[in-house]
C-alpha positions in Angstrom: 0.0 0.0 0.0 2.7 2.6 0.9 4.2 2.0 -2.6 1.2 3.7 -4.2 2.4 6.7 -6.2 0.9 10.2 -5.6 0.3 10.3 -9.3 -2.0 7.2 -9.0 -5.5 8.5 -9.9 -7.4 5.3 -9.1 -10.0 5.2 -6.4 -7.6 3.3 -4.1 -4.7 5.6 -4.9 -6.7 8.8 -4.2 -8.1 7.2 -1.0 -4.6 6.3 0.3 -3.2 9.8 -0.1 -6.2 11.6 1.3 -7.2 9.4 4.2 -5.9 10.1 7.8 -3.4 7.3 7.9 -2.6 7.9 11.6 -6.2 7.2 12.5 -6.3 4.3 10.2 -3.2 2.8 11.8 -4.6 3.3 15.3 -7.8 1.5 14.2 -5.7 -1.4 12.8 -3.9 -1.6 16.1 -7.1 -1.7 18.0 -8.5 -4.5 15.8 -5.3 -6.4 16.3 -5.6 -5.9 20.0 -9.1 -7.2 19.8 -7.9 -10.4 18.2 -5.3 -11.0 20.9 -7.6 -10.4 23.8 -10.4 -12.6 22.4 -7.8 -15.4 22.2 -6.8 -14.6 25.8 -10.3 -14.2 27.4 -12.9 -16.2 25.5 -11.9 -19.9 25.8 -12.3 -19.8 29.6 -15.7 -18.1 29.3 -16.8 -20.7 26.6 -15.8 -23.6 28.9 -17.7 -22.1 31.8 -20.9 -21.9 29.8 -20.3 -25.3 28.1 -19.9 -24.3 24.5 -16.9 -25.1 22.2 -13.7 -23.3 23.2 -13.3 -21.8 19.8 -16.8 -20.5 19.4 -16.3 -16.9 20.6 -12.9 -16.8 18.8 -14.3 -17.8 15.5 -17.3 -15.4 15.7 -15.1 -12.5 16.8 -12.6 -13.1 13.9 -15.5 -12.8 11.5 -17.0 -9.8 13.3 -13.7 -7.9 13.3 -12.9 -8.8 9.7 -16.3 -7.4 8.7 -15.7 -4.3 10.8 -12.3 -3.8 9.2 -13.8 -4.1 5.8 -16.5 -1.6 6.6 -13.9 0.9 7.9 -12.1 0.9 4.5 -15.3 0.6 2.4 -17.2 3.4 4.1 -14.1 5.6 4.2 -14.1 5.6 0.4 -17.4 7.5 0.3 -17.9 11.2 -0.3 -19.6 13.3 2.4 -22.8 13.0 0.4 -22.4 9.2 0.3 -21.9 9.2 4.0 -25.1 11.1 4.5 -27.1 8.7 2.3 -25.8 5.7 4.1 -26.6 7.3 7.5 -30.2 8.2 6.4 -30.8 4.6 5.2 -29.1 3.1 8.3 -31.0 5.3 10.7 -34.4 4.4 9.1 -33.5 0.6 9.4 -32.1 1.0 12.9 -35.2 2.8 14.1 -37.6 0.2 12.7 -35.5 -2.7 14.2 -35.1 -0.9 17.5 -38.9 -0.6 17.7 -39.2 -4.3 16.8 -37.1 -5.2 19.9 -40.0 -4.0 22.0 -42.3 -6.5 20.3 -40.2 -9.5 19.3 -37.0 -8.8 21.2 -35.0 -11.2 23.4 -34.9 -10.4 27.0 -31.4 -10.7 28.4 -30.5 -9.7 32.0 -33.8 -7.7 32.3 -33.3 -5.7 29.1 -35.1 -6.2 25.8 -32.5 -4.9 23.3 -31.8 -7.8 21.0 -33.4 -9.5 18.0 -32.6 -13.2 17.7 -31.1 -14.5 14.4 -29.8 -17.9 13.6 -26.5 -18.3 15.5 -26.5 -14.8 17.0 -28.5 -11.9 18.3 -28.2 -8.3 17.0 -28.6 -5.1 19.0 -30.2 -2.6 16.5 -29.7 0.4 18.8 -25.9 0.1 18.3 -26.4 1.3 14.7 -28.4 4.4 15.9 -25.2 6.1 17.2 -23.2 6.7 14.0 -26.3 7.2 11.8 -27.9 9.6 14.3 -24.7 11.7 14.5 -24.5 12.2 10.7 -28.2 12.8 10.2 -28.3 15.3 13.0 -25.4 17.2 11.5 -27.1 17.2 8.1 -30.4 18.5 9.5 -28.8 21.2 11.6 -26.8 22.3 8.5 -30.0 22.2 6.4 -31.7 24.5 8.9 -28.9 27.1 8.5 -29.0 26.9 4.7 -32.8 27.2 4.5 -34.5 29.0 7.3 -37.9 27.6 6.2 -36.7 24.1 7.2 -36.9 23.6 11.0 -33.8 21.5 11.2 -33.3 21.8 14.9 -36.9 21.0 15.6 -36.8 17.8 13.4 -33.6 16.8 15.3 -35.3 17.2 18.7 -38.3 15.2 17.6 -36.1 12.4 16.3 -34.1 12.5 19.5 -37.3 12.2 21.6 -38.5 9.2 19.5 -35.1 7.5 20.1 -35.2 8.4 23.8 -38.7 6.8 24.1 -37.7 3.6 22.5 -34.4 3.3 24.5 -36.2 4.0 27.7 -38.7 1.2 27.0 -35.9 -1.4 26.5 -34.4 0.0 28.9 -30.9 1.1 27.8 -29.7 4.1 29.9 -26.1 3.8 28.7 -27.2 4.3 25.1 -29.4 7.2 26.1 -26.4 8.8 27.7 -24.2 8.4 24.6 -26.8 9.7 22.1 -27.7 12.6 24.5 -24.0 13.5 24.7 -23.7 13.4 20.9 -26.6 15.7 20.4 -25.5 18.1 23.1 -21.9 18.3 21.6 -23.3 18.9 18.1 -25.7 21.7 19.3 -22.9 23.3 21.3 -20.5 23.3 18.3 -23.4 24.6 16.2 -23.6 27.7 18.3 -25.9 26.9 21.1 -26.6 29.9 23.4 -24.6 29.6 26.6 -27.8 30.0 28.6 -29.4 27.1 26.7 -26.3 25.1 27.1 -26.5 25.6 30.9 -30.1 24.6 30.8 -29.2 21.5 28.8 -26.7 20.5 31.4 -29.2 21.0 34.2 -31.8 18.9 32.1 -29.2 16.1 31.8 -28.5 16.2 35.5 -32.3 16.0 36.1 -32.6 13.1 33.7 -29.9 11.3 35.6 -31.7 11.8 38.9 -35.0 10.7 37.2 -33.3 7.5 36.0 -32.0 6.8 39.4 -35.5 7.2 40.9 -37.3 5.4 38.2 -35.1 2.4 37.3 -34.2 -0.1 40.1 -31.1 -1.4 38.2 -29.7 2.2 37.9 -30.3 2.8 41.6 -28.6 -0.5 42.4 -25.5 0.3 40.2 -25.1 3.7 41.7 -25.4 2.4 45.3 -22.8 -0.4 44.5 -20.5 2.3 43.0 -20.8 4.4 46.2 -20.3 1.4 48.4 -17.6 -0.8 46.9 -17.8 -3.4 49.8 -21.5 -3.9 49.2 -22.9 -7.1 47.8 -23.2 -7.3 44.0 -19.8 -5.8 43.2 -18.3 -9.2 42.3 -17.2 -8.3 38.8 -15.8 -4.9 39.7 -13.9 -6.4 42.7 -12.3 -9.0 40.5 -11.5 -6.4 37.8 -9.6 -4.2 40.3 -7.9 -7.4 41.5 -6.8 -8.1 38.0 -5.1 -4.7 37.5 -3.4 -5.2 40.9 -2.1 -8.6 39.8 -0.9 -7.4 36.5 1.3 -4.5 37.7 3.4 -2.8 35.1 4.2 -5.6 32.7 1.5 -8.2 33.4 1.6 -11.8 34.3 2.1 -12.8 30.7 -0.2 -14.0 27.9 -2.5 -16.8 29.1 -1.3 -16.5 32.7 -4.2 -14.5 34.0 -6.8 -16.0 36.4 -9.5 -13.4 36.3 -10.9 -14.6 33.0 -11.7 -17.9 34.7 -14.1 -16.3 37.1 -15.4 -13.1 35.4 -18.6 -13.9 33.5 -18.1 -10.9 31.1 -14.3 -11.3 30.8 -14.5 -11.4 27.0 -17.0 -8.5 26.7 -17.6 -5.7 29.1 -14.5 -6.5 31.3 -12.0 -7.4 28.6 -9.9 -4.4 29.7 -9.3 -6.1 33.0 -8.0 -9.2 31.2 -5.6 -6.8 29.4 -4.5 -5.3 32.7 -3.7 -8.7 34.3 -2.0 -10.4 31.4 -0.2 -7.5 29.7 0.1 -4.9 32.5 -0.3 -1.2 32.9 2.0 -0.2 30.1 -0.1 -2.1 27.5 -3.3 -0.6 29.0 -1.9 2.9 28.6 -1.0 2.1 25.0 -4.7 1.1 24.4 -5.9 4.3 26.0 -3.4 6.3 23.8 -4.8 4.6 20.7 -8.4 5.6 21.5 -7.2 9.1 22.5 -5.3 9.5 19.2 -8.4 8.6 17.1 -10.5 11.2 19.0 -7.8 13.9 19.0 -7.0 13.4 15.3 -10.7 13.7 14.5 -11.1 16.9 16.5 -7.9 18.3 14.8 -9.4 17.7 11.4 -12.7 19.2 12.5 -11.0 22.3 13.7 -10.0 23.3 10.2 -13.3 22.2 8.5 -15.3 24.9 6.8 -18.3 22.7 5.9 -20.8 22.9 8.8 -22.3 19.5 8.0 -18.9 17.8 8.0 -17.8 19.7 11.1 -20.9 18.7 13.1 -20.8 15.1 11.8 -17.2 14.7 12.9 -18.0 16.2 16.3 -20.8 13.6 16.8 -18.8 10.6 15.6 -15.8 11.3 17.8 -18.0 12.1 20.8 -19.8 8.7 20.4 -16.6 6.7 19.9 -14.6 8.4 22.6 -17.4 8.3 25.2 -18.1 4.6 24.6 -14.4 3.8 25.1 -14.3 6.0 28.2 -17.4 4.5 29.8 -16.1 0.9 29.3 -12.6 1.6 30.7 -13.9 3.8 33.6 -16.5 1.2 34.6 -13.8 -1.5 34.7 -11.6 0.7 36.9 -14.6 1.7 39.2 -14.3 5.3 38.2 -18.0 5.5 37.3 -21.0 3.1 38.1 -20.8 -0.1 36.2 -22.4 0.0 32.7 -22.6 -2.8 30.2 -20.9 -1.1 27.3 -18.4 -2.7 25.0 -14.8 -1.4 24.3 -14.7 -0.5 20.6 -13.0 -3.2 18.4 -11.8 -5.0 21.5 -14.8 -6.4 23.4 -16.6 -9.4 22.0 -19.8 -8.5 20.1 -21.0 -8.5 16.5 -23.4 -5.5 16.7 -20.8 -3.4 18.5 -17.9 -4.3 16.1 -19.9 -3.7 12.9 -21.5 -0.4 14.2 -18.1 0.9 15.3 -16.6 -0.1 11.9 -19.3 2.0 10.2 -18.7 4.8 12.6 -14.9 5.0 12.0 -15.4 4.5 8.3 -17.7 7.6 8.3 -15.1 9.5 10.4 -12.3 8.6 8.0 -14.5 9.5 5.0 -15.4 12.9 6.4 -11.8 13.8 7.5 -10.2 12.9 4.1 -8.6 15.8 2.3 -10.8 16.7 -0.6 -10.4 18.8 -3.7 -12.8 20.2 -6.3 -15.8 17.9 -6.9 -14.7 15.5 -4.2 -15.6 18.0 -1.5 -19.3 17.3 -1.7 
């Protein structure tokens, strides 16, 4: 690939010399880390639930391969192409998320999944990237044509998504989508008074969730009282980081994966901490931070409002998801079942994040002339 000439005018050649290769490299490293950690964590989990040892490994290899293909494929699109994919994706994700309330599979008290042969998909995962891009387009459209109530349409769409996610319930997804919308409105020039009101509304929403949903109240109480019953996974996670130290116990030498039910999914960062140590964990954090900061740096110089707002939403979603997972694992925030992008086991998560990063790379490519639209 590096041997491609700058004079190469093919689609692949133009893509290679205009895409953010630092971000692409970080994403490749995260996918590689995902392969390593699924090999480390999933066999023990598979044995514990009496399924073939290689089952999770085989599935995640396929999921990450699809995600990697989507990163490259979607990044070839123009900003207009990204918008079209987002509009179609949002429409499909909304319908399927609504269907979870009717035919969804209830897992651990939440009805977020639709069962398919050999797997279950979580449609709400695909709302995140598509909502960010569609919101950016509608806000930009409202500025270009004052007769189009772009902001009002966005708020109605947000309320619809909020209602469906509350019914599942999926408070974590509500938090991410709310943060995406708030970040985009703020960058779009939201009045500081309204921004303050928005922050107060989000705080009120958090209190309302605490008072309304028993599982939210339970998680907050367990966060505030680490020694309380029900903190088994967090306790074992902190123990894993303590056991790992700076350099880790070595690949395959960790013990936490043998006792953590979600070692291959929500708590995979703890497996990394025990087997590979603090230094590798800091490298993983640096990879996520680089993707976010590179996206924001490209957005800073962007003149197209739609592209600027879309990049803002995409990096907010990606960065917040990574932060929530790692912070939950380290007991910095109340536990939340959210995957670590490209690293945790999960097909819906891997594919949706692949689309998200593909959109980010497509929108941050350097464009000239007709390619700018």
